[in-house]
Z-matrix of the N, CA and C atoms (Angstrom, degrees):
N
C 1 1.388
C 2 1.495 1 110.86
N 3 1.201 2 111.88 1 146.95
C 4 1.625 3 115.49 2 178.42
C 5 1.499 4 113.95 3 -49.34
N 6 1.308 5 116.25 4 142.72
C 7 1.350 6 121.09 5 177.40
C 8 1.572 7 114.32 6 88.65
N 9 1.229 8 113.67 7 -17.86
C 10 1.506 9 114.91 8 -175.75
C 11 1.562 10 111.69 9 -118.67
N 12 1.232 11 112.20 10 142.64
C 13 1.572 12 118.34 11 -174.92
C 14 1.435 13 110.58 12 57.93
N 15 1.341 14 118.99 13 -138.51
C 16 1.425 15 122.89 14 -174.32
C 17 1.495 16 115.43 15 -89.75
N 18 1.385 17 113.72 16 13.45
C 19 1.586 18 119.80 17 -179.59
C 20 1.505 19 106.00 18 -71.48
N 21 1.271 20 117.39 19 164.91
C 22 1.506 21 123.47 20 169.68
C 23 1.610 22 111.46 21 -64.41
N 24 1.347 23 111.05 22 164.69
C 25 1.443 24 115.04 23 176.56
C 26 1.583 25 105.79 24 -102.24
N 27 1.326 26 116.37 25 155.97
C 28 1.383 27 122.72 26 168.86
C 29 1.530 28 111.82 27 -80.14
N 30 1.344 29 114.90 28 157.23
C 31 1.418 30 117.29 29 -179.21
C 32 1.614 31 111.34 30 -80.94
N 33 1.293 32 114.85 31 -25.50
C 34 1.459 33 117.68 32 173.22
C 35 1.471 34 113.90 33 -119.84
N 36 1.349 35 117.08 34 141.91
C 37 1.430 36 118.10 35 178.08
C 38 1.641 37 111.67 36 -62.98
N 39 1.266 38 116.03 37 -25.13
C 40 1.495 39 118.49 38 -175.13
C 41 1.519 40 107.79 39 -70.51
N 42 1.377 41 118.49 40 -12.97
C 43 1.475 42 119.34 41 -177.80
C 44 1.529 43 110.02 42 -78.44
N 45 1.283 44 118.77 43 -9.05
C 46 1.444 45 127.30 44 -177.97
C 47 1.504 46 109.66 45 -86.76
N 48 1.422 47 113.77 46 64.01
C 49 1.446 48 121.98 47 -177.70
C 50 1.466 49 106.77 48 -138.76
N 51 1.496 50 115.93 49 157.09
C 52 1.400 51 117.81 50 -179.45
C 53 1.548 52 112.42 51 -57.92
N 54 1.371 53 116.69 52 -35.74
C 55 1.482 54 114.49 53 177.50
C 56 1.558 55 113.39 54 -50.53
N 57 1.450 56 111.06 55 -54.58
C 58 1.470 57 115.25 56 177.36
C 59 1.463 58 116.13 57 -52.26
N 60 1.388 59 117.48 58 -44.43
C 61 1.367 60 120.65 59 -173.88
C 62 1.543 61 109.95 60 -70.07
N 63 1.327 62 120.17 61 -32.82
C 64 1.391 63 129.30 62 176.98
C 65 1.590 64 107.59 63 -61.54
N 66 1.416 65 117.56 64 -47.13
C 67 1.454 66 122.99 65 175.21
C 68 1.619 67 106.89 66 -54.39
N 69 1.281 68 114.59 67 -49.56
C 70 1.520 69 117.70 68 -175.57
C 71 1.566 70 105.25 69 -60.79
N 72 1.317 71 124.30 70 -49.46
C 73 1.449 72 125.00 71 179.66
C 74 1.586 73 111.81 72 -54.39
N 75 1.364 74 113.12 73 -44.34
C 76 1.437 75 117.63 74 174.92
C 77 1.378 76 120.06 75 -55.42
N 78 1.384 77 112.35 76 -37.22
C 79 1.504 78 122.74 77 178.75
C 80 1.521 79 107.49 78 -64.93
N 81 1.303 80 113.70 79 -41.18
C 82 1.520 81 115.89 80 -177.15
C 83 1.634 82 106.91 81 -68.39
N 84 1.333 83 117.38 82 -29.25
C 85 1.398 84 118.78 83 -175.30
C 86 1.562 85 109.29 84 -77.80
N 87 1.434 86 119.54 85 -9.20
C 88 1.343 87 126.51 86 -177.39
C 89 1.529 88 106.48 87 -85.35
N 90 1.333 89 118.84 88 -13.89
C 91 1.507 90 119.65 89 178.87
C 92 1.430 91 112.29 90 -69.17
N 93 1.289 92 121.58 91 153.14
C 94 1.428 93 122.21 92 179.60
C 95 1.397 94 112.01 93 -65.75
N 96 1.346 95 116.51 94 132.81
C 97 1.571 96 123.32 95 178.83
C 98 1.475 97 108.36 96 87.19
N 99 1.253 98 119.35 97 4.58
C 100 1.583 99 120.35 98 -177.80
C 101 1.511 100 116.10 99 -117.64
N 102 1.280 101 111.39 100 30.23
C 103 1.522 102 112.38 101 -176.19
C 104 1.431 103 116.06 102 -75.75
N 105 1.345 104 118.00 103 -21.33
C 106 1.444 105 122.54 104 178.59
C 107 1.598 106 103.96 105 -133.84
N 108 1.343 107 110.15 106 143.93
C 109 1.497 108 113.11 107 -178.31
C 110 1.543 109 104.47 108 -146.36
N 111 1.439 110 110.63 109 153.37
C 112 1.397 111 118.32 110 176.05
C 113 1.673 112 99.39 111 -86.85
N 114 1.420 113 114.86 112 153.93
C 115 1.445 114 119.27 113 -174.06
C 116 1.590 115 104.11 114 -134.96
N 117 1.297 116 113.50 115 126.43
C 118 1.446 117 120.09 116 166.06
C 119 1.511 118 107.99 117 -119.39
N 120 1.216 119 120.24 118 129.23
C 121 1.505 120 119.00 119 -178.29
C 122 1.481 121 116.37 120 -147.48
N 123 1.261 122 115.39 121 137.27
C 124 1.518 123 123.10 122 174.26
C 125 1.593 124 105.28 123 -126.87
N 126 1.327 125 111.62 124 143.94
C 127 1.511 126 116.62 125 174.03
C 128 1.596 127 107.63 126 60.53
N 129 1.352 128 117.90 127 -119.15
C 130 1.421 129 117.65 128 -173.27
C 131 1.571 130 107.56 129 -66.95
N 132 1.353 131 117.64 130 -32.58
C 133 1.387 132 120.23 131 -179.57
C 134 1.558 133 116.12 132 -64.18
N 135 1.359 134 110.87 133 -31.10
C 136 1.463 135 122.16 134 178.20
C 137 1.513 136 106.27 135 -67.21
N 138 1.398 137 115.28 136 -51.29
C 139 1.508 138 119.62 137 -178.74
C 140 1.590 139 110.01 138 -58.52
N 141 1.329 140 112.19 139 -44.19
C 142 1.431 141 115.99 140 -179.04
C 143 1.586 142 109.96 141 -67.12
N 144 1.247 143 120.15 142 -37.83
C 145 1.536 144 118.08 143 178.98
C 146 1.513 145 105.75 144 -69.12
N 147 1.290 146 121.59 145 -36.35
C 148 1.502 147 117.20 146 176.73
C 149 1.467 148 113.80 147 -64.71
N 150 1.254 149 121.13 148 -44.22
C 151 1.399 150 124.68 149 173.12
C 152 1.497 151 114.76 150 -60.75
N 153 1.334 152 117.04 151 -43.15
C 154 1.453 153 115.80 152 179.56
C 155 1.506 154 112.14 153 -67.09
N 156 1.387 155 116.83 154 -31.43
C 157 1.421 156 121.39 155 179.78
C 158 1.590 157 109.61 156 -70.56
N 159 1.285 158 115.73 157 -22.58
C 160 1.542 159 114.24 158 173.64
C 161 1.440 160 114.18 159 -85.54
N 162 1.291 161 117.96 160 -33.61
C 163 1.556 162 117.84 161 -177.42
C 164 1.473 163 111.51 162 -88.95
N 165 1.352 164 118.44 163 -31.26
C 166 1.459 165 119.70 164 -177.73
C 167 1.667 166 108.35 165 -136.27
N 168 1.314 167 117.55 166 66.49
C 169 1.402 168 121.29 167 -171.11
C 170 1.529 169 109.97 168 -61.04
N 171 1.271 170 119.90 169 -30.98
C 172 1.385 171 129.39 170 -178.32
C 173 1.635 172 111.98 171 -70.51
N 174 1.346 173 109.13 172 -17.56
C 175 1.508 174 111.37 173 178.99
C 176 1.424 175 115.69 174 -92.92
N 177 1.315 176 120.96 175 -14.88
C 178 1.516 177 123.58 176 -175.51
C 179 1.557 178 107.54 177 -103.93
N 180 1.350 179 107.96 178 112.21
C 181 1.401 180 119.86 179 179.61
C 182 1.581 181 111.43 180 -99.90
N 183 1.253 182 118.86 181 120.82
C 184 1.587 183 125.14 182 -179.31
C 185 1.508 184 110.46 183 43.92
N 186 1.439 185 115.13 184 69.24
C 187 1.513 186 114.15 185 176.01
C 188 1.566 187 110.97 186 -70.66
N 189 1.277 188 108.16 187 144.67
C 190 1.516 189 113.87 188 169.67
C 191 1.534 190 104.90 189 -125.81
N 192 1.310 191 110.23 190 113.21
C 193 1.458 192 124.46 191 -173.28
C 194 1.534 193 114.06 192 -116.98
N 195 1.273 194 118.03 193 96.77
C 196 1.494 195 120.07 194 -177.06
C 197 1.507 196 110.98 195 -70.01
N 198 1.384 197 113.06 196 148.84
C 199 1.365 198 117.59 197 -174.08
C 200 1.543 199 107.02 198 -82.48
N 201 1.357 200 111.69 199 140.52
C 202 1.434 201 116.64 200 -174.40
C 203 1.618 202 108.42 201 -109.22
N 204 1.279 203 113.68 202 24.13
C 205 1.569 204 120.65 203 -169.43
C 206 1.568 205 113.72 204 -45.85
N 207 1.324 206 113.44 205 -159.58
C 208 1.450 207 121.37 206 -168.98
C 209 1.609 208 113.69 207 -58.62
N 210 1.391 209 113.82 208 -37.03
C 211 1.504 210 112.92 209 179.37
C 212 1.483 211 110.56 210 -59.43
N 213 1.377 212 115.95 211 -37.48
C 214 1.467 213 117.76 212 -173.70
C 215 1.520 214 105.99 213 -77.32
N 216 1.271 215 123.42 214 -43.07
C 217 1.467 216 128.79 215 -174.20
C 218 1.604 217 109.31 216 -56.75
N 219 1.318 218 112.18 217 -41.15
C 220 1.507 219 118.19 218 -177.38
C 221 1.525 220 110.51 219 -65.93
N 222 1.360 221 115.14 220 -36.70
C 223 1.428 222 123.69 221 176.97
C 224 1.559 223 109.18 222 -69.96
N 225 1.350 224 116.49 223 -44.58
C 226 1.351 225 120.85 224 175.61
C 227 1.473 226 114.96 225 -58.61
N 228 1.270 227 118.63 226 -50.10
C 229 1.489 228 122.68 227 177.19
C 230 1.459 229 115.11 228 -56.81
N 231 1.439 230 114.01 229 -31.98
C 232 1.485 231 116.17 230 173.51
C 233 1.602 232 108.50 231 -60.07
N 234 1.293 233 116.84 232 -31.71
C 235 1.550 234 119.44 233 -176.03
C 236 1.449 235 108.09 234 -72.24
N 237 1.372 236 124.85 235 -29.90
C 238 1.501 237 123.71 236 -166.21
C 239 1.428 238 113.48 237 -47.67
N 240 1.421 239 124.18 238 -43.70
C 241 1.403 240 119.48 239 178.26
C 242 1.494 241 116.32 240 -60.19
N 243 1.284 242 118.94 241 -20.37
C 244 1.518 243 122.58 242 -177.40
C 245 1.506 244 112.02 243 -95.67
N 246 1.431 245 117.76 244 -17.62
C 247 1.391 246 115.01 245 -177.33
C 248 1.513 247 111.20 246 -78.43
N 249 1.435 248 111.97 247 138.41
C 250 1.442 249 117.14 248 -172.05
C 251 1.460 250 117.88 249 85.90
N 252 1.323 251 111.81 250 -8.16
C 253 1.578 252 115.12 251 172.38
C 254 1.619 253 109.07 252 -66.24
N 255 1.320 254 114.07 253 155.69
C 256 1.480 255 117.66 254 173.57
C 257 1.464 256 107.43 255 -132.20
N 258 1.339 257 114.04 256 68.13
C 259 1.580 258 112.53 257 -174.62
C 260 1.437 259 111.99 258 -77.80
N 261 1.254 260 112.42 259 153.60
C 262 1.568 261 121.59 260 175.06
C 263 1.491 262 107.96 261 -101.51
N 264 1.288 263 120.36 262 137.93
C 265 1.371 264 123.29 263 175.57
C 266 1.436 265 119.37 264 -114.98
N 267 1.341 266 116.39 265 151.46
C 268 1.436 267 117.86 266 -176.78
C 269 1.532 268 114.35 267 -87.57
N 270 1.298 269 113.63 268 -19.70
C 271 1.494 270 118.80 269 -175.08
C 272 1.570 271 108.65 270 -165.23
N 273 1.304 272 120.25 271 167.97
C 274 1.557 273 121.94 272 174.82
C 275 1.590 274 108.57 273 -62.17
N 276 1.173 275 117.33 274 -36.59
C 277 1.528 276 118.25 275 177.90
C 278 1.501 277 114.45 276 -54.54
N 279 1.359 278 112.66 277 -41.48
C 280 1.517 279 120.35 278 174.68
C 281 1.550 280 112.20 279 -59.56
N 282 1.374 281 107.95 280 -49.07
C 283 1.549 282 110.74 281 174.38
C 284 1.482 283 112.51 282 -53.90
N 285 1.291 284 116.69 283 -48.38
C 286 1.527 285 116.71 284 -175.50
C 287 1.589 286 109.85 285 -59.91
N 288 1.323 287 110.16 286 -41.01
C 289 1.590 288 111.82 287 179.25
C 290 1.480 289 110.75 288 -59.77
N 291 1.364 290 120.52 289 -45.88
C 292 1.441 291 128.92 290 174.37
C 293 1.434 292 113.25 291 -48.38
N 294 1.441 293 114.49 292 -54.14
C 295 1.536 294 122.59 293 -173.56
C 296 1.552 295 106.64 294 -63.93
N 297 1.425 296 115.02 295 -45.18
C 298 1.442 297 116.42 296 176.60
C 299 1.485 298 112.51 297 -50.44
N 300 1.280 299 118.24 298 -44.16
C 301 1.485 300 124.76 299 -171.89
C 302 1.540 301 106.45 300 -72.33
N 303 1.300 302 116.92 301 -37.68
C 304 1.515 303 121.04 302 -174.33
C 305 1.584 304 108.93 303 -76.11
N 306 1.267 305 117.86 304 -37.76
C 307 1.434 306 122.21 305 -170.60
C 308 1.622 307 111.20 306 -106.14
N 309 1.247 308 113.20 307 19.37
C 310 1.526 309 116.48 308 174.86
C 311 1.532 310 104.66 309 -66.38
N 312 1.282 311 109.82 310 138.99
C 313 1.453 312 116.10 311 -179.30
C 314 1.618 313 116.80 312 94.10
N 315 1.325 314 112.12 313 -10.02
C 316 1.479 315 117.25 314 176.19
C 317 1.468 316 114.69 315 -88.54
N 318 1.362 317 113.60 316 -4.85
C 319 1.468 318 118.21 317 -177.41
C 320 1.560 319 111.47 318 129.98
N 321 1.198 320 118.47 319 147.57
C 322 1.471 321 129.56 320 -179.10
C 323 1.590 322 104.93 321 -74.92
N 324 1.392 323 113.48 322 126.04
C 325 1.463 324 115.92 323 168.41
C 326 1.534 325 103.92 324 -118.84
N 327 1.443 326 110.16 325 154.26
C 328 1.349 327 115.52 326 176.03
C 329 1.575 328 114.03 327 -75.18
N 330 1.193 329 121.53 328 159.93
C 331 1.421 330 127.85 329 -175.92
C 332 1.643 331 112.40 330 -47.39
N 333 1.375 332 108.03 331 -47.21
C 334 1.474 333 118.94 332 176.85
C 335 1.533 334 109.55 333 -57.39
N 336 1.349 335 117.26 334 -51.24
C 337 1.446 336 116.07 335 174.33
C 338 1.448 337 123.49 336 -56.37
N 339 1.271 338 111.20 337 -34.91
C 340 1.525 339 117.18 338 172.66
C 341 1.414 340 113.78 339 -63.05
N 342 1.406 341 115.05 340 -45.81
C 343 1.319 342 119.63 341 179.34
C 344 1.483 343 113.05 342 -63.72
N 345 1.302 344 120.15 343 -39.69
C 346 1.436 345 128.89 344 175.42
C 347 1.556 346 111.73 345 -53.22
N 348 1.392 347 110.29 346 -51.67
C 349 1.450 348 123.54 347 -179.02
C 350 1.565 349 108.70 348 -58.09
N 351 1.328 350 116.48 349 -46.97
C 352 1.393 351 124.51 350 -177.42
C 353 1.614 352 113.32 351 -65.86
N 354 1.276 353 116.06 352 -41.40
C 355 1.350 354 125.04 353 170.70
C 356 1.522 355 117.33 354 -57.83
N 357 1.288 356 115.85 355 -41.39
C 358 1.463 357 124.07 356 175.87
C 359 1.469 358 117.73 357 -86.99
N 360 1.319 359 116.75 358 -1.71
C 361 1.517 360 119.41 359 -174.54
C 362 1.529 361 109.21 360 -102.95
N 363 1.309 362 122.68 361 -5.85
C 364 1.399 363 123.43 362 -171.71
C 365 1.505 364 114.89 363 -111.69
N 366 1.404 365 114.94 364 155.58
C 367 1.398 366 123.86 365 174.70
C 368 1.422 367 108.29 366 -128.18
N 369 1.310 368 125.77 367 159.68
C 370 1.505 369 125.73 368 159.76
C 371 1.469 370 109.43 369 -92.78
N 372 1.380 371 115.41 370 131.18
C 373 1.525 372 114.70 371 172.54
C 374 1.384 373 113.89 372 -87.86
N 375 1.342 374 117.64 373 -173.72
C 376 1.400 375 121.74 374 -173.87
C 377 1.533 376 120.28 375 -58.35
N 378 1.383 377 112.65 376 -13.81
C 379 1.511 378 121.20 377 175.31
C 380 1.543 379 109.66 378 -102.66
N 381 1.319 380 118.49 379 7.08
C 382 1.548 381 123.40 380 178.29
C 383 1.521 382 107.29 381 73.60
N 384 1.382 383 118.11 382 21.80
C 385 1.498 384 117.66 383 177.90
C 386 1.544 385 104.68 384 -89.64
N 387 1.376 386 113.24 385 153.50
C 388 1.449 387 117.30 386 171.35
C 389 1.502 388 118.70 387 -80.38
N 390 1.189 389 117.39 388 128.71
C 391 1.536 390 123.72 389 -177.97
C 392 1.528 391 107.82 390 -136.99
N 393 1.347 392 113.66 391 155.32
C 394 1.543 393 120.39 392 170.59
C 395 1.526 394 106.20 393 -64.51
N 396 1.383 395 116.16 394 150.23
C 397 1.450 396 124.81 395 169.55
C 398 1.568 397 111.12 396 -63.57
N 399 1.178 398 122.47 397 -31.39
C 400 1.485 399 124.15 398 -168.16
C 401 1.516 400 110.67 399 -70.50
N 402 1.290 401 113.18 400 136.44
C 403 1.583 402 120.89 401 174.87
C 404 1.491 403 107.51 402 -62.04
N 405 1.292 404 120.72 403 120.64
C 406 1.386 405 126.30 404 174.06
C 407 1.566 406 115.89 405 -52.80
N 408 1.351 407 111.56 406 -31.42
C 409 1.477 408 121.59 407 -178.51
C 410 1.478 409 116.41 408 -60.09
N 411 1.442 410 114.82 409 -22.43
C 412 1.463 411 119.64 410 177.74
C 413 1.545 412 112.96 411 -54.82
N 414 1.403 413 107.38 412 -31.99
C 415 1.442 414 110.90 413 -177.93
C 416 1.525 415 116.98 414 -64.16
N 417 1.306 416 120.61 415 -24.92
C 418 1.394 417 123.90 416 179.03
C 419 1.536 418 113.04 417 -59.65
N 420 1.239 419 116.35 418 -47.13
C 421 1.497 420 120.73 419 178.32
C 422 1.599 421 109.16 420 -75.03
N 423 1.302 422 110.40 421 -47.87
C 424 1.560 423 111.44 422 -175.41
C 425 1.515 424 111.89 423 -60.68
N 426 1.335 425 121.39 424 -38.78
C 427 1.465 426 121.70 425 178.18
C 428 1.477 427 116.02 426 -71.21
N 429 1.280 428 115.14 427 -5.76
C 430 1.593 429 121.21 428 179.03
C 431 1.452 430 99.97 429 -69.48
N 432 1.356 431 132.00 430 -16.30
C 433 1.469 432 124.67 431 179.29
C 434 1.483 433 106.78 432 -85.14
N 435 1.369 434 120.71 433 -17.13
C 436 1.443 435 122.44 434 -176.17
C 437 1.524 436 110.65 435 -58.22
N 438 1.260 437 114.43 436 127.30
C 439 1.543 438 121.96 437 -179.31
C 440 1.496 439 110.10 438 89.17
N 441 1.312 440 118.65 439 -18.19
C 442 1.497 441 119.56 440 174.21
C 443 1.497 442 109.91 441 -78.56
N 444 1.367 443 113.83 442 -42.40
C 445 1.506 444 119.64 443 -180.00
C 446 1.427 445 107.65 444 -108.71
N 447 1.256 446 117.22 445 121.75
C 448 1.437 447 122.86 446 178.31
C 449 1.487 448 109.77 447 -125.53
N 450 1.311 449 123.11 448 99.14
C 451 1.399 450 128.22 449 -174.57
C 452 1.520 451 109.97 450 -107.18
């Protein structure tokens, strides 16, 4: 999805919304041979799968939508202070430490897996500094739920 990982970034932070992502998925469904898809979704993927099943029920074959219940929301709310940050890191080890702090509670990973996640989560900016791939503008829409949900 746009703004995450190595995908492109939207020009406006307001485009980081389920509605926009749903339009993107429907664009993919317009490609030849892509009229029906299987869908596996957790968190944002679950919400998108539910929305797609409502607007294009004929397009979703055998959806698997994981529950994002209370357990997940508490972990997600822990991440709120970090969403939209644009930290600069001195080295990959600093990225690993940051990711461990952000994703605490989502499950234990081995040291090798944290290192792998850190190596694949960073980019070099125009000044050759290490930054996360995610667009910091995602945080503006995401943080709009802060204060609305209090678990």
